MOPAC internal coordinates of N, CA, C and O (Angstrom, degrees):
PM7 1SCF
backbone

  N    0.0000 0     0.00 0     0.00 0    0    0    0
  C    1.4419 1     0.00 0     0.00 0    1    0    0
  C    1.5316 1   111.41 1     0.00 0    2    1    0
  O    1.2310 1   120.89 1   136.88 1    3    2    1
  N    1.3499 1   115.91 1   -43.12 1    3    2    1
  C    1.4576 1   119.99 1   178.59 1    5    3    2
  C    1.5258 1   111.02 1   -64.06 1    6    5    3
  O    1.2310 1   121.75 1   143.19 1    7    6    5
  N    1.3121 1   114.25 1   -36.81 1    7    6    5
  C    1.4664 1   119.29 1  -179.62 1    9    7    6
  C    1.5312 1   110.40 1   -65.17 1   10    9    7
  O    1.2310 1   120.01 1   138.16 1   11   10    9
  N    1.3335 1   117.59 1   -41.84 1   11   10    9
  C    1.4617 1   122.71 1   177.87 1   13   11   10
  C    1.5274 1   110.72 1   -63.60 1   14   13   11
  O    1.2310 1   120.41 1   136.73 1   15   14   13
  N    1.3244 1   116.82 1   -43.27 1   15   14   13
  C    1.4623 1   121.42 1   178.90 1   17   15   14
  C    1.5272 1   110.47 1   -62.67 1   18   17   15
  O    1.2310 1   120.28 1   137.11 1   19   18   17
  N    1.3291 1   117.07 1   -42.89 1   19   18   17
  C    1.4631 1   121.13 1   179.26 1   21   19   18
  C    1.5237 1   110.61 1   -64.15 1   22   21   19
  O    1.2310 1   120.17 1   140.05 1   23   22   21
  N    1.3224 1   117.29 1   -39.95 1   23   22   21
  C    1.4594 1   121.77 1   179.10 1   25   23   22
  C    1.5218 1   110.70 1   -64.69 1   26   25   23
  O    1.2310 1   120.70 1   135.73 1   27   26   25
  N    1.3280 1   116.26 1   -44.27 1   27   26   25
  C    1.4665 1   121.02 1   179.41 1   29   27   26
  C    1.5272 1   110.05 1   -63.52 1   30   29   27
  O    1.2310 1   120.09 1   133.76 1   31   30   29
  N    1.3349 1   117.43 1   -46.24 1   31   30   29
  C    1.4672 1   121.10 1   179.07 1   33   31   30
  C    1.5227 1   111.56 1   -61.09 1   34   33   31
  O    1.2310 1   119.82 1   139.52 1   35   34   33
  N    1.3046 1   117.95 1   -40.48 1   35   34   33
  C    1.4643 1   122.08 1   178.08 1   37   35   34
  C    1.5233 1   110.31 1   -64.02 1   38   37   35
  O    1.2310 1   120.35 1   136.00 1   39   38   37
  N    1.3186 1   116.94 1   -44.00 1   39   38   37
  C    1.4651 1   121.07 1   179.24 1   41   39   38
  C    1.5238 1   111.02 1   -62.31 1   42   41   39
  O    1.2310 1   120.40 1   136.99 1   43   42   41
  N    1.3294 1   116.85 1   -43.01 1   43   42   41
  C    1.4606 1   121.07 1   179.08 1   45   43   42
  C    1.5271 1   110.22 1   -63.93 1   46   45   43
  O    1.2310 1   120.14 1   134.49 1   47   46   45
  N    1.3263 1   117.34 1   -45.51 1   47   46   45
  C    1.4633 1   121.44 1   179.65 1   49   47   46
  C    1.5270 1   111.20 1   -60.42 1   50   49   47
  O    1.2310 1   120.61 1   136.34 1   51   50   49
  N    1.3314 1   116.44 1   -43.66 1   51   50   49
  C    1.4669 1   119.88 1   178.53 1   53   51   50
  C    1.5222 1   111.30 1   -63.60 1   54   53   51
  O    1.2310 1   120.16 1   139.69 1   55   54   53
  N    1.3075 1   117.31 1   -40.31 1   55   54   53
  C    1.4695 1   120.83 1   179.48 1   57   55   54
  C    1.5195 1   110.58 1   -64.88 1   58   57   55
  O    1.2310 1   120.47 1   136.00 1   59   58   57
  N    1.3267 1   116.70 1   -44.00 1   59   58   57
  C    1.4674 1   120.39 1  -178.50 1   61   59   58
  C    1.5138 1   110.74 1   -69.01 1   62   61   59
  O    1.2310 1   119.99 1   125.35 1   63   62   61
  N    1.3270 1   117.63 1   -54.65 1   63   62   61
  C    1.4590 1   119.99 1  -175.44 1   65   63   62
  C    1.5227 1   112.04 1   -74.86 1   66   65   63
  O    1.2310 1   119.62 1   148.10 1   67   66   65
  N    1.3092 1   118.33 1   -31.90 1   67   66   65
  C    1.4691 1   120.88 1   175.59 1   69   67   66
  C    1.5130 1   111.00 1   -67.17 1   70   69   67
  O    1.2310 1   120.06 1   140.01 1   71   70   69
  N    1.3235 1   117.48 1   -39.99 1   71   70   69
  C    1.4615 1   121.98 1   178.13 1   73   71   70
  C    1.5071 1   112.59 1   -65.85 1   74   73   71
  O    1.2310 1   120.05 1   150.06 1   75   74   73
  N    1.3315 1   117.50 1   -29.94 1   75   74   73
  C    1.4641 1   120.67 1   179.60 1   77   75   74
  C    1.5185 1   110.49 1   -63.77 1   78   77   75
  O    1.2310 1   120.03 1   139.91 1   79   78   77
  N    1.3209 1   117.56 1   -40.09 1   79   78   77
  C    1.4604 1   121.11 1  -179.15 1   81   79   78
  C    1.5180 1   111.96 1   -65.56 1   82   81   79
  O    1.2310 1   120.29 1   145.13 1   83   82   81
  N    1.3181 1   117.06 1   -34.87 1   83   82   81
  C    1.4564 1   121.28 1  -179.51 1   85   83   82
  C    1.5224 1   110.48 1   -64.69 1   86   85   83
  O    1.2310 1   120.57 1   144.06 1   87   86   85
  N    1.3188 1   116.52 1   -35.94 1   87   86   85
  C    1.4545 1   121.17 1  -176.30 1   89   87   86
  C    1.5189 1   113.74 1   -90.28 1   90   89   87
  O    1.2310 1   119.59 1   171.42 1   91   90   89
  N    1.3218 1   118.38 1    -8.58 1   91   90   89
  C    1.4549 1   119.34 1  -174.17 1   93   91   90
  C    1.5241 1   111.05 1   -67.85 1   94   93   91
  O    1.2310 1   121.41 1   -39.01 1   95   94   93
  N    1.3167 1   114.90 1   140.99 1   95   94   93
  C    1.4590 1   120.28 1  -179.01 1   97   95   94
  C    1.5184 1   111.23 1   -68.30 1   98   97   95
  O    1.2310 1   120.41 1   154.92 1   99   98   97
  N    1.3236 1   116.82 1   -25.08 1   99   98   97
  C    1.4562 1   119.94 1  -179.50 1  101   99   98
  C    1.5225 1   111.33 1   -60.52 1  102  101   99
  O    1.2310 1   120.58 1   150.39 1  103  102  101
  N    1.3289 1   116.50 1   -29.61 1  103  102  101
  C    1.4574 1   120.33 1  -177.86 1  105  103  102
  C    1.5239 1   112.16 1  -102.50 1  106  105  103
  O    1.2310 1   120.34 1  -169.98 1  107  106  105
  N    1.2917 1   116.95 1    10.02 1  107  106  105
  C    1.4619 1   121.54 1  -177.76 1  109  107  106
  C    1.5280 1   110.07 1   -65.56 1  110  109  107
  O    1.2310 1   120.85 1   -47.37 1  111  110  109
  N    1.3360 1   115.99 1   132.63 1  111  110  109
  C    1.4567 1   121.32 1  -179.96 1  113  111  110
  C    1.5284 1   112.31 1  -115.19 1  114  113  111
  O    1.2310 1   120.44 1   161.37 1  115  114  113
  N    1.3208 1   116.77 1   -18.63 1  115  114  113
  C    1.4662 1   121.08 1   179.91 1  117  115  114
  C    1.5208 1   109.81 1  -157.51 1  118  117  115
  O    1.2310 1   121.43 1   -20.97 1  119  118  117
  N    1.3200 1   114.87 1   159.03 1  119  118  117
  C    1.4617 1   120.73 1   174.97 1  121  119  118
  C    1.5225 1   106.48 1   -82.00 1  122  121  119
  O    1.2310 1   120.28 1   -53.31 1  123  122  121
  N    1.2958 1   117.08 1   126.69 1  123  122  121
  C    1.4604 1   121.22 1  -176.37 1  125  123  122
  C    1.5249 1   111.77 1   -63.16 1  126  125  123
  O    1.2310 1   121.05 1   -45.10 1  127  126  125
  N    1.3046 1   115.60 1   134.90 1  127  126  125
  C    1.4605 1   120.80 1   175.61 1  129  127  126
  C    1.5318 1   110.24 1  -103.29 1  130  129  127
  O    1.2310 1   120.46 1  -169.78 1  131  130  129
  N    1.3287 1   116.74 1    10.22 1  131  130  129
  C    1.4672 1   121.69 1  -178.18 1  133  131  130
  C    1.5294 1   114.34 1   -54.01 1  134  133  131
  O    1.2310 1   118.80 1   140.45 1  135  134  133
  N    1.3487 1   119.89 1   -39.55 1  135  134  133
  C    1.4660 1   118.46 1  -178.33 1  137  135  134
  C    1.5368 1   114.15 1   -65.65 1  138  137  135
  O    1.2310 1   120.27 1   161.14 1  139  138  137
  N    1.3239 1   117.08 1   -18.86 1  139  138  137
  C    1.4624 1   120.41 1  -176.65 1  141  139  138
  C    1.5327 1   109.92 1   -89.47 1  142  141  139
  O    1.2310 1   120.20 1   -56.23 1  143  142  141
  N    1.3364 1   117.22 1   123.77 1  143  142  141
  C    1.4679 1   119.65 1  -176.65 1  145  143  142
  C    1.5328 1   113.61 1   -63.40 1  146  145  143
  O    1.2310 1   119.79 1   141.00 1  147  146  145
  N    1.3185 1   118.02 1   -39.00 1  147  146  145
  C    1.4740 1   122.46 1   179.71 1  149  147  146
  C    1.5285 1   108.96 1  -138.51 1  150  149  147
  O    1.2310 1   120.23 1   -99.27 1  151  150  149
  N    1.3410 1   117.17 1    80.73 1  151  150  149
  C    1.4693 1   119.02 1  -179.21 1  153  151  150
  C    1.5206 1   111.72 1   -58.08 1  154  153  151
  O    1.2310 1   120.96 1   -41.63 1  155  154  153
  N    1.3255 1   115.76 1   138.37 1  155  154  153
  C    1.4573 1   121.35 1  -179.91 1  157  155  154
  C    1.5236 1   111.91 1   -85.58 1  158  157  155
  O    1.2310 1   120.62 1   158.83 1  159  158  157
  N    1.3096 1   116.43 1   -21.17 1  159  158  157
  C    1.4572 1   122.07 1  -178.94 1  161  159  158
  C    1.5209 1   109.37 1  -134.28 1  162  161  159
  O    1.2310 1   120.19 1   -15.77 1  163  162  161
  N    1.3363 1   117.24 1   164.23 1  163  162  161
  C    1.4679 1   118.67 1   175.35 1  165  163  162
  C    1.5263 1   109.80 1   -66.40 1  166  165  163
  O    1.2310 1   119.83 1   -19.47 1  167  166  165
  N    1.3363 1   117.93 1   160.53 1  167  166  165
  C    1.4678 1   120.04 1   178.46 1  169  167  166
  C    1.5283 1   110.64 1   -57.59 1  170  169  167
  O    1.2310 1   120.88 1   -31.56 1  171  170  169
  N    1.3219 1   115.93 1   148.44 1  171  170  169
  C    1.4662 1   120.88 1   177.76 1  173  171  170
  C    1.5240 1   109.14 1   -69.63 1  174  173  171
  O    1.2310 1   121.20 1   -49.80 1  175  174  173
  N    1.3226 1   115.31 1   130.20 1  175  174  173
  C    1.4639 1   120.92 1   176.05 1  177  175  174
  C    1.5259 1   107.17 1   -70.39 1  178  177  175
  O    1.2310 1   120.26 1   -50.64 1  179  178  177
  N    1.3329 1   117.11 1   129.36 1  179  178  177
  C    1.4548 1   120.07 1  -177.79 1  181  179  178
  C    1.5217 1   109.94 1  -154.64 1  182  181  179
  O    1.2310 1   120.85 1   -74.02 1  183  182  181
  N    1.3144 1   115.98 1   105.98 1  183  182  181
  C    1.4584 1   121.74 1   176.75 1  185  183  182
  C    1.5262 1   106.65 1   -94.56 1  186  185  183
  O    1.2310 1   120.66 1   -82.36 1  187  186  185
  N    1.3111 1   116.35 1    97.64 1  187  186  185
  C    1.4667 1   124.41 1  -169.41 1  189  187  186
  C    1.5256 1   113.38 1   -48.08 1  190  189  187
  O    1.2310 1   119.89 1   119.07 1  191  190  189
  N    1.3240 1   117.82 1   -60.93 1  191  190  189
  C    1.4630 1   120.03 1  -175.18 1  193  191  190
  C    1.5177 1   112.69 1   -67.04 1  194  193  191
  O    1.2310 1   120.07 1   138.65 1  195  194  193
  N    1.3351 1   117.48 1   -41.35 1  195  194  193
  C    1.4637 1   120.55 1   179.01 1  197  195  194
  C    1.5306 1   110.23 1   -62.50 1  198  197  195
  O    1.2310 1   120.73 1   137.95 1  199  198  197
  N    1.3297 1   116.21 1   -42.05 1  199  198  197
  C    1.4638 1   120.72 1   177.92 1  201  199  198
  C    1.5239 1   110.74 1   -59.31 1  202  201  199
  O    1.2310 1   120.42 1   129.88 1  203  202  201
  N    1.3356 1   116.81 1   -50.12 1  203  202  201
  C    1.4629 1   120.44 1  -176.48 1  205  203  202
  C    1.5202 1   112.12 1   -65.80 1  206  205  203
  O    1.2310 1   119.95 1   143.57 1  207  206  205
  N    1.3243 1   117.70 1   -36.43 1  207  206  205
  C    1.4609 1   120.57 1   177.84 1  209  207  206
  C    1.5314 1   110.08 1   -65.24 1  210  209  207
  O    1.2310 1   120.57 1   133.65 1  211  210  209
  N    1.3200 1   116.51 1   -46.35 1  211  210  209
  C    1.4684 1   120.83 1  -179.46 1  213  211  210
  C    1.5270 1   111.43 1   -65.45 1  214  213  211
  O    1.2310 1   120.19 1   142.07 1  215  214  213
  N    1.3350 1   117.24 1   -37.93 1  215  214  213
  C    1.4671 1   121.75 1  -177.86 1  217  215  214
  C    1.5278 1   112.78 1   -84.55 1  218  217  215
  O    1.2310 1   120.22 1   171.55 1  219  218  217
  N    1.3235 1   117.18 1    -8.45 1  219  218  217
  C    1.4597 1   120.33 1  -178.55 1  221  219  218
  C    1.5193 1   112.79 1    70.65 1  222  221  219
  O    1.2310 1   120.42 1  -149.18 1  223  222  221
  N    1.3178 1   116.80 1    30.82 1  223  222  221
  C    1.4600 1   121.55 1  -179.95 1  225  223  222
  C    1.5258 1   108.77 1   -92.30 1  226  225  223
  O    1.2310 1   120.87 1   -60.68 1  227  226  225
  N    1.3303 1   115.95 1   119.32 1  227  226  225
  C    1.4605 1   120.29 1   179.70 1  229  227  226
  C    1.5213 1   112.33 1  -111.32 1  230  229  227
  O    1.2310 1   120.20 1   145.06 1  231  230  229
  N    1.3195 1   117.22 1   -34.94 1  231  230  229
  C    1.4636 1   121.01 1  -178.08 1  233  231  230
  C    1.5223 1   110.06 1   -88.66 1  234  233  231
  O    1.2310 1   120.57 1   -54.39 1  235  234  233
  N    1.3183 1   116.52 1   125.61 1  235  234  233
  C    1.4681 1   121.34 1  -178.51 1  237  235  234
  C    1.5294 1   112.08 1   -57.98 1  238  237  235
  O    1.2310 1   120.44 1   144.24 1  239  238  237
  N    1.3318 1   116.76 1   -35.76 1  239  238  237
  C    1.4606 1   119.46 1  -175.20 1  241  239  238
  C    1.5242 1   113.94 1   -72.72 1  242  241  239
  O    1.2310 1   119.85 1   179.01 1  243  242  241
  N    1.3254 1   117.90 1    -0.99 1  243  242  241
  C    1.4718 1   118.77 1   172.41 1  245  243  242
  C    1.5262 1   109.82 1   -64.84 1  246  245  243
  O    1.2310 1   120.56 1   144.42 1  247  246  245
  N    1.3072 1   116.54 1   -35.58 1  247  246  245
  C    1.4666 1   121.39 1   178.76 1  249  247  246
  C    1.5302 1   111.30 1  -109.00 1  250  249  247
  O    1.2310 1   120.86 1   138.66 1  251  250  249
  N    1.3155 1   115.96 1   -41.34 1  251  250  249
  C    1.4617 1   122.00 1  -176.63 1  253  251  250
  C    1.5239 1   109.15 1   -88.70 1  254  253  251
  O    1.2310 1   120.83 1   -97.09 1  255  254  253
  N    1.3037 1   116.03 1    82.91 1  255  254  253
  C    1.4607 1   122.14 1  -172.82 1  257  255  254
  C    1.5244 1   113.26 1   -90.24 1  258  257  255
  O    1.2310 1   121.73 1   -17.29 1  259  258  257
  N    1.3236 1   114.30 1   162.71 1  259  258  257
  C    1.4643 1   122.06 1   174.68 1  261  259  258
  C    1.5267 1   106.98 1  -133.06 1  262  261  259
  O    1.2310 1   121.02 1   -49.83 1  263  262  261
  N    1.3279 1   115.66 1   130.17 1  263  262  261
  C    1.4696 1   121.24 1   176.38 1  265  263  262
  C    1.5183 1   108.97 1  -114.62 1  266  265  263
  O    1.2310 1   121.17 1   -37.97 1  267  266  265
  N    1.3108 1   115.37 1   142.03 1  267  266  265
  C    1.4617 1   121.39 1   174.88 1  269  267  266
  C    1.5242 1   107.60 1  -138.22 1  270  269  267
  O    1.2310 1   120.50 1   -53.96 1  271  270  269
  N    1.3178 1   116.64 1   126.04 1  271  270  269
  C    1.4669 1   122.49 1  -177.57 1  273  271  270
  C    1.5327 1   111.67 1    53.54 1  274  273  271
  O    1.2310 1   120.82 1  -141.43 1  275  274  273
  N    1.3347 1   116.04 1    38.57 1  275  274  273
  C    1.4593 1   121.13 1   176.92 1  277  275  274
  C    1.5127 1   115.33 1    78.23 1  278  277  275
  O    1.2310 1   119.81 1  -176.02 1  279  278  277
  N    1.3339 1   117.96 1     3.98 1  279  278  277
  C    1.4650 1   121.44 1  -179.36 1  281  279  278
  C    1.5180 1   109.97 1  -119.18 1  282  281  279
  O    1.2310 1   121.76 1   -42.57 1  283  282  281
  N    1.3328 1   114.24 1   137.43 1  283  282  281
  C    1.4625 1   119.51 1   179.92 1  285  283  282
  C    1.5256 1   110.02 1   -71.72 1  286  285  283
  O    1.2310 1   121.29 1   -48.53 1  287  286  285
  N    1.3330 1   115.14 1   131.47 1  287  286  285
  C    1.4650 1   121.70 1   176.73 1  289  287  286
  C    1.5236 1   107.13 1   -91.53 1  290  289  287
  O    1.2310 1   120.25 1   -83.94 1  291  290  289
  N    1.3140 1   117.12 1    96.06 1  291  290  289
  C    1.4639 1   122.82 1  -172.88 1  293  291  290
  C    1.5311 1   113.58 1   -58.85 1  294  293  291
  O    1.2310 1   120.13 1   147.77 1  295  294  293
  N    1.3267 1   117.36 1   -32.23 1  295  294  293
  C    1.4596 1   120.36 1  -175.74 1  297  295  294
  C    1.5289 1   112.91 1   -85.60 1  298  297  295
  O    1.2310 1   119.75 1   173.46 1  299  298  297
  N    1.3297 1   118.08 1    -6.54 1  299  298  297
  C    1.4653 1   121.03 1  -177.18 1  301  299  298
  C    1.5215 1   111.47 1  -106.32 1  302  301  299
  O    1.2310 1   121.22 1   -24.29 1  303  302  301
  N    1.3211 1   115.28 1   155.71 1  303  302  301
  C    1.4567 1   122.21 1  -179.73 1  305  303  302
  C    1.5256 1   109.75 1  -135.16 1  306  305  303
  O    1.2310 1   121.02 1   -29.99 1  307  306  305
  N    1.3171 1   115.66 1   150.01 1  307  306  305
  C    1.4635 1   120.76 1   179.11 1  309  307  306
  C    1.5256 1   111.44 1  -113.41 1  310  309  307
  O    1.2310 1   120.08 1  -152.41 1  311  310  309
  N    1.3408 1   117.45 1    27.59 1  311  310  309
  C    1.4662 1   118.91 1  -175.43 1  313  311  310
  C    1.5142 1   113.69 1   -65.40 1  314  313  311
  O    1.2310 1   119.68 1   166.20 1  315  314  313
  N    1.3133 1   118.22 1   -13.80 1  315  314  313
  C    1.4577 1   120.82 1   178.78 1  317  315  314
  C    1.5286 1   112.39 1   -90.74 1  318  317  315
  O    1.2310 1   120.37 1  -174.25 1  319  318  317
  N    1.3264 1   116.90 1     5.75 1  319  318  317
  C    1.4684 1   121.26 1   179.72 1  321  319  318
  C    1.5257 1   110.34 1  -127.10 1  322  321  319
  O    1.2310 1   121.36 1   -20.32 1  323  322  321
  N    1.3196 1   115.00 1   159.68 1  323  322  321
  C    1.4702 1   120.32 1   174.82 1  325  323  322
  C    1.5229 1   108.39 1   -86.00 1  326  325  323
  O    1.2310 1   119.55 1   -27.87 1  327  326  325
  N    1.3040 1   118.47 1   152.13 1  327  326  325
  C    1.4695 1   122.13 1   177.52 1  329  327  326
  C    1.5321 1   110.02 1   -56.44 1  330  329  327
  O    1.2310 1   120.72 1   142.03 1  331  330  329
  N    1.3334 1   116.23 1   -37.97 1  331  330  329
  C    1.4689 1   121.47 1  -178.25 1  333  331  330
  C    1.5243 1   112.42 1   -68.40 1  334  333  331
  O    1.2310 1   119.54 1   167.70 1  335  334  333
  N    1.3293 1   118.48 1   -12.30 1  335  334  333
  C    1.4599 1   120.28 1   176.32 1  337  335  334
  C    1.5299 1   110.85 1   -69.65 1  338  337  335
  O    1.2310 1   120.18 1   152.53 1  339  338  337
  N    1.3180 1   117.27 1   -27.47 1  339  338  337
  C    1.4765 1   121.33 1   179.38 1  341  339  338
  C    1.5288 1   112.64 1  -109.79 1  342  341  339
  O    1.2310 1   120.54 1   149.09 1  343  342  341
  N    1.3280 1   116.57 1   -30.91 1  343  342  341
  C    1.4628 1   121.31 1  -176.11 1  345  343  342
  C    1.5224 1   110.26 1  -105.04 1  346  345  343
  O    1.2310 1   120.71 1   -58.37 1  347  346  345
  N    1.3366 1   116.25 1   121.63 1  347  346  345
  C    1.4568 1   121.25 1   173.59 1  349  347  346
  C    1.5170 1   109.55 1   -81.48 1  350  349  347
  O    1.2310 1   120.08 1     1.92 1  351  350  349
  N    1.2982 1   117.45 1  -178.08 1  351  350  349
  C    1.4593 1   120.59 1  -179.94 1  353  351  350
  C    1.5303 1   112.03 1   -69.79 1  354  353  351
  O    1.2310 1   120.43 1   148.69 1  355  354  353
  N    1.3271 1   116.78 1   -31.31 1  355  354  353
  C    1.4685 1   120.99 1  -178.57 1  357  355  354
  C    1.5305 1   110.13 1  -109.85 1  358  357  355
  O    1.2310 1   120.91 1   -23.47 1  359  358  357
  N    1.3295 1   115.86 1   156.53 1  359  358  357
  C    1.4662 1   120.73 1   173.52 1  361  359  358
  C    1.5215 1   108.31 1   -58.13 1  362  361  359
  O    1.2310 1   120.87 1   -36.96 1  363  362  361
  N    1.3163 1   115.95 1   143.04 1  363  362  361
  C    1.4567 1   120.18 1   178.66 1  365  363  362
  C    1.5286 1   108.56 1  -139.74 1  366  365  363
  O    1.2310 1   120.82 1   -71.41 1  367  366  365
  N    1.3267 1   116.04 1   108.59 1  367  366  365
  C    1.4573 1   119.64 1  -175.47 1  369  367  366
  C    1.5156 1   109.07 1    62.76 1  370  369  367
  O    1.2310 1   120.07 1    52.67 1  371  370  369
  N    1.3098 1   117.46 1  -127.33 1  371  370  369
  C    1.4616 1   121.63 1   177.87 1  373  371  370
  C    1.5119 1   113.42 1   -90.16 1  374  373  371
  O    1.2310 1   120.13 1  -178.88 1  375  374  373
  N    1.3405 1   117.35 1     1.12 1  375  374  373
  C    1.4606 1   121.81 1  -178.06 1  377  375  374
  C    1.5268 1   109.95 1   -93.32 1  378  377  375
  O    1.2310 1   120.38 1   -58.53 1  379  378  377
  N    1.3436 1   116.88 1   121.47 1  379  378  377
  C    1.4672 1   118.72 1  -179.95 1  381  379  378
  C    1.5208 1   111.70 1   -69.41 1  382  381  379
  O    1.2310 1   121.03 1   -28.24 1  383  382  381
  N    1.3238 1   115.63 1   151.76 1  383  382  381
  C    1.4565 1   121.35 1   173.77 1  385  383  382
  C    1.5207 1   109.64 1   -63.33 1  386  385  383
  O    1.2310 1   120.52 1   -14.53 1  387  386  385
  N    1.3105 1   116.62 1   165.47 1  387  386  385
  C    1.4589 1   122.64 1  -173.44 1  389  387  386
  C    1.5316 1   113.21 1   -56.40 1  390  389  387
  O    1.2310 1   120.08 1   131.07 1  391  390  389
  N    1.3278 1   117.44 1   -48.93 1  391  390  389
  C    1.4694 1   120.31 1  -178.95 1  393  391  390
  C    1.5311 1   110.49 1   -59.56 1  394  393  391
  O    1.2310 1   120.94 1   133.52 1  395  394  393
  N    1.3221 1   115.81 1   -46.48 1  395  394  393
  C    1.4612 1   120.77 1  -179.76 1  397  395  394
  C    1.5360 1   110.66 1   -64.55 1  398  397  395
  O    1.2310 1   120.67 1   140.31 1  399  398  397
  N    1.3194 1   116.33 1   -39.69 1  399  398  397
  C    1.4699 1   120.41 1   179.84 1  401  399  398
  C    1.5305 1   110.95 1   -62.50 1  402  401  399
  O    1.2310 1   120.27 1   134.46 1  403  402  401
  N    1.3342 1   117.08 1   -45.54 1  403  402  401
  C    1.4690 1   120.18 1   177.14 1  405  403  402
  C    1.5280 1   109.80 1   -57.51 1  406  405  403
  O    1.2310 1   120.67 1   129.06 1  407  406  405
  N    1.3148 1   116.32 1   -50.94 1  407  406  405
  C    1.4598 1   119.91 1  -175.81 1  409  407  406
  C    1.5178 1   112.51 1   -65.16 1  410  409  407
  O    1.2310 1   120.07 1   139.55 1  411  410  409
  N    1.3109 1   117.47 1   -40.45 1  411  410  409
  C    1.4757 1   119.32 1   177.65 1  413  411  410
  C    1.5206 1   110.91 1   -63.82 1  414  413  411
  O    1.2310 1   120.65 1   137.29 1  415  414  413
  N    1.3106 1   116.36 1   -42.71 1  415  414  413
  C    1.4585 1   120.16 1  -176.78 1  417  415  414
  C    1.5256 1   111.49 1   -70.49 1  418  417  415
  O    1.2310 1   120.37 1   127.77 1  419  418  417
  N    1.3048 1   116.89 1   -52.23 1  419  418  417
  C    1.4704 1   121.17 1  -175.31 1  421  419  418
  C    1.5306 1   111.89 1   -77.90 1  422  421  419
  O    1.2310 1   120.70 1   118.79 1  423  422  421
  N    1.3014 1   116.26 1   -61.21 1  423  422  421
  C    1.4648 1   120.79 1  -177.87 1  425  423  422
  C    1.5270 1   110.98 1   -62.67 1  426  425  423
  O    1.2310 1   120.77 1   142.35 1  427  426  425
  N    1.3396 1   116.13 1   -37.65 1  427  426  425
  C    1.4601 1   120.57 1   178.81 1  429  427  426
  C    1.5196 1   111.53 1   -60.50 1  430  429  427
  O    1.2310 1   120.15 1   137.24 1  431  430  429
  N    1.3200 1   117.33 1   -42.76 1  431  430  429
  C    1.4601 1   121.83 1   177.84 1  433  431  430
  C    1.5287 1   110.33 1   -65.27 1  434  433  431
  O    1.2310 1   120.29 1   137.87 1  435  434  433
  N    1.3265 1   117.05 1   -42.13 1  435  434  433
  C    1.4672 1   120.61 1   179.43 1  437  435  434
  C    1.5246 1   110.90 1   -62.36 1  438  437  435
  O    1.2310 1   120.43 1   138.32 1  439  438  437
  N    1.3232 1   116.79 1   -41.68 1  439  438  437
  C    1.4665 1   120.32 1   177.78 1  441  439  438
  C    1.5298 1   110.90 1   -66.12 1  442  441  439
  O    1.2310 1   120.47 1   137.23 1  443  442  441
  N    1.3054 1   116.70 1   -42.77 1  443  442  441
  C    1.4673 1   121.24 1  -179.40 1  445  443  442
  C    1.5258 1   111.44 1   -62.86 1  446  445  443
  O    1.2310 1   120.55 1   136.97 1  447  446  445
  N    1.3213 1   116.55 1   -43.03 1  447  446  445
  C    1.4737 1   121.10 1  -179.03 1  449  447  446
  C    1.5247 1   112.82 1   -84.36 1  450  449  447
  O    1.2310 1   121.29 1   169.85 1  451  450  449
  N    1.3285 1   115.13 1   -10.15 1  451  450  449
  C    1.4666 1   121.52 1  -177.67 1  453  451  450
  C    1.5277 1   112.80 1    58.62 1  454  453  451
  O    1.2310 1   121.65 1  -140.89 1  455  454  453
  N    1.3301 1   114.45 1    39.11 1  455  454  453
  C    1.4590 1   120.78 1   173.20 1  457  455  454
  C    1.5219 1   108.70 1  -158.02 1  458  457  455
  O    1.2310 1   121.89 1   -29.43 1  459  458  457
  N    1.3065 1   113.99 1   150.57 1  459  458  457
  C    1.4559 1   120.12 1  -177.14 1  461  459  458
  C    1.5112 1   110.26 1   102.25 1  462  461  459
  O    1.2310 1   120.63 1   -17.47 1  463  462  461
  N    1.3255 1   116.40 1   162.53 1  463  462  461
  C    1.4624 1   120.65 1  -176.85 1  465  463  462
  C    1.5269 1   112.25 1   -69.12 1  466  465  463
  O    1.2310 1   121.38 1   -36.37 1  467  466  465
  N    1.3380 1   114.96 1   143.63 1  467  466  465
  C    1.4666 1   120.41 1   176.38 1  469  467  466
  C    1.5247 1   111.81 1  -131.78 1  470  469  467
  O    1.2310 1   120.06 1   169.70 1  471  470  469
  N    1.3151 1   117.50 1   -10.30 1  471  470  469
  C    1.4631 1   122.68 1   179.58 1  473  471  470
  C    1.5360 1   108.54 1   -96.28 1  474  473  471
  O    1.2310 1   120.28 1   -40.43 1  475  474  473
  N    1.3143 1   117.07 1   139.57 1  475  474  473
  C    1.4705 1   123.28 1  -173.92 1  477  475  474
  C    1.5325 1   113.46 1   -43.52 1  478  477  475
  O    1.2310 1   120.25 1   125.22 1  479  478  477
  N    1.3253 1   117.13 1   -54.78 1  479  478  477
  C    1.4560 1   122.38 1  -173.72 1  481  479  478
  C    1.5101 1   114.50 1   -67.96 1  482  481  479
  O    1.2310 1   119.49 1   169.42 1  483  482  481
  N    1.3200 1   118.58 1   -10.58 1  483  482  481
  C    1.4568 1   120.40 1   177.75 1  485  483  482
  C    1.5298 1   111.45 1   -78.39 1  486  485  483
  O    1.2310 1   120.06 1   152.91 1  487  486  485
  N    1.3207 1   117.48 1   -27.09 1  487  486  485
  C    1.4747 1   121.38 1   176.68 1  489  487  486
  C    1.5266 1   110.82 1  -102.13 1  490  489  487
  O    1.2310 1   120.93 1   136.21 1  491  490  489
  N    1.3224 1   115.83 1   -43.79 1  491  490  489
  C    1.4669 1   122.29 1  -177.78 1  493  491  490
  C    1.5285 1   107.78 1   -92.58 1  494  493  491
  O    1.2310 1   120.76 1  -101.53 1  495  494  493
  N    1.3308 1   116.15 1    78.47 1  495  494  493
  C    1.4686 1   121.51 1  -175.91 1  497  495  494
  C    1.5188 1   111.29 1   -91.36 1  498  497  495
  O    1.2310 1   121.66 1   -45.47 1  499  498  497
  N    1.3066 1   114.42 1   134.53 1  499  498  497
  C    1.4748 1   119.87 1   175.91 1  501  499  498
  C    1.5164 1   108.63 1   -83.04 1  502  501  499
  O    1.2310 1   120.91 1   -39.81 1  503  502  501
  N    1.3333 1   115.87 1   140.19 1  503  502  501
  C    1.4784 1   120.88 1  -178.32 1  505  503  502
  C    1.4967 1   111.21 1   -71.61 1  506  505  503
  O    1.2310 1   120.10 1   180.00 1  507  506  505

């Protein structure tokens, strides 16, 4: 009985802690296209930590923003949520749809800093 309990506990621990690594941003290789029913392009290649190191981004809320009543909450971050948790596929009120939100956030920053990819095929690379 103890052996069965130990086996079950080990399996649960592996599932919980193993699953955490899969979802960690440190190991992110691309932006998920799962929310889109029929993606027109391959997922955007995005190596989270390498990108932030190269761009000099230290604060999560530079990209992972939170808005309340139409105003950005500078001290808050949404790094524990997916973009699709707040952005639907279509624009809703003053909130841009998911595709537009990605492009405004990523491409907008690249244009503002005058570095980084801005053309579709530079992020959405075919294998």
